[in-house]
C-alpha positions, -999 to 999 in steps of 0.1 A, spaced: -57 -103 121 -85 -106 146 -103 -128 121 -73 -152 118 -54 -137 88 -17 -134 90 -8 -97 87 26 -81 79 25 -45 91 55 -30 72 67 6 74 99 26 72 91 46 104 102 36 138 75 59 153 48 42 133 61 8 143 61 17 180 25 30 178 15 -2 160 32 -24 186 13 -6 214 -20 -10 195 -13 -47 190 -5 -52 227 -35 -31 239 -59 -50 217 -42 -84 223 -40 -90 185 -23 -121 172 -10 -130 138 6 -96 132 43 -94 122 58 -59 124 84 -55 97 108 -25 93 114 -20 56 138 2 37 125 31 16 133 13 -17 118 -21 -10 85 -36 3 106 -62 21 87 -92 7 101 -126 -4 88 -140 -37 51 -150 -35 49 -142 2 15 -125 5 -20 -126 -9 -25 -89 -8 -6 -57 -4 -25 -27 9 -9 8 6 -29 38 19 -21 74 14 16 69 9 21 63 -28 36 98 -33 64 90 -8 77 61 -28 106 68 -51 113 49 -83 78 36 -81 78 13 -111 109 -5 -98 94 -6 -63 61 -21 -76 80 -48 -96 92 -59 -61 56 -57 -47 43 -78 -77 71 -104 -71 61 -106 -34 25 -112 -42 11 -146 -49 0 -154 -84 -37 -148 -77 -30 -120 -52 -36 -83 -56 -23 -48 -48 -48 -24 -33 -39 13 -33 -60 40 -16 -49 75 -21 -62 111 -23 -76 125 -55 -52 150 -71 -73 181 -63 -77 206 -35 -94 188 -6 -101 196 31 -79 167 42 -47 150 31 -15 165 16 -12 195 -6 -21 189 -43 15 189 -54 21 158 -32 -8 139 -47 -5 115 -77 -33 112 -102 -50 79 -108 -38 80 -145 -2 83 -134 -6 56 -108 -20 32 -134 7 41 -159 34 34 -134 18 1 -123 16 -10 -159 53 -3 -163 58 -25 -132 39 -54 -149 4 -50 -137 -23 -54 -164 -57 -58 -147 -71 -28 -128 -104 -22 -109 -108 15 -100 -134 29 -76 -139 66 -72 -173 65 -54 -167 45 -22 -146 72 -3 -152 109 -4 -116 121 -8 -98 90 -21 -97 66 -50 -92 29 -47 -71 10 -73 -70 -28 -72 -43 -42 -95 -32 -76 -106 
């Protein structure tokens, strides 16, 4: 946002939204829309955004394939989904292993949602994988 991009900061949590609003005000950031969304929808209109970034929350989403059909519909034709989440193994940070989702399962669920092009990076971050999907 500080480089001029329009950002939609969407979350289900009022607490997170309050913290984000405070951060926006403290840093005098522009171009950020805070959007409260329901648990079962990303709250996007068709072809609204260039990119969707989801970090460390994939396991919280129910009916993921259905949810990511909505994400895909909300992303512009040349846009992408970027997921960052913890490796499904015991780590010194992040949730317990039973709350983590393996990369293979993420990719299978995203394929079911209509994604077909994947770029996976396991070397950039020490505890997380990055999946870019189109």
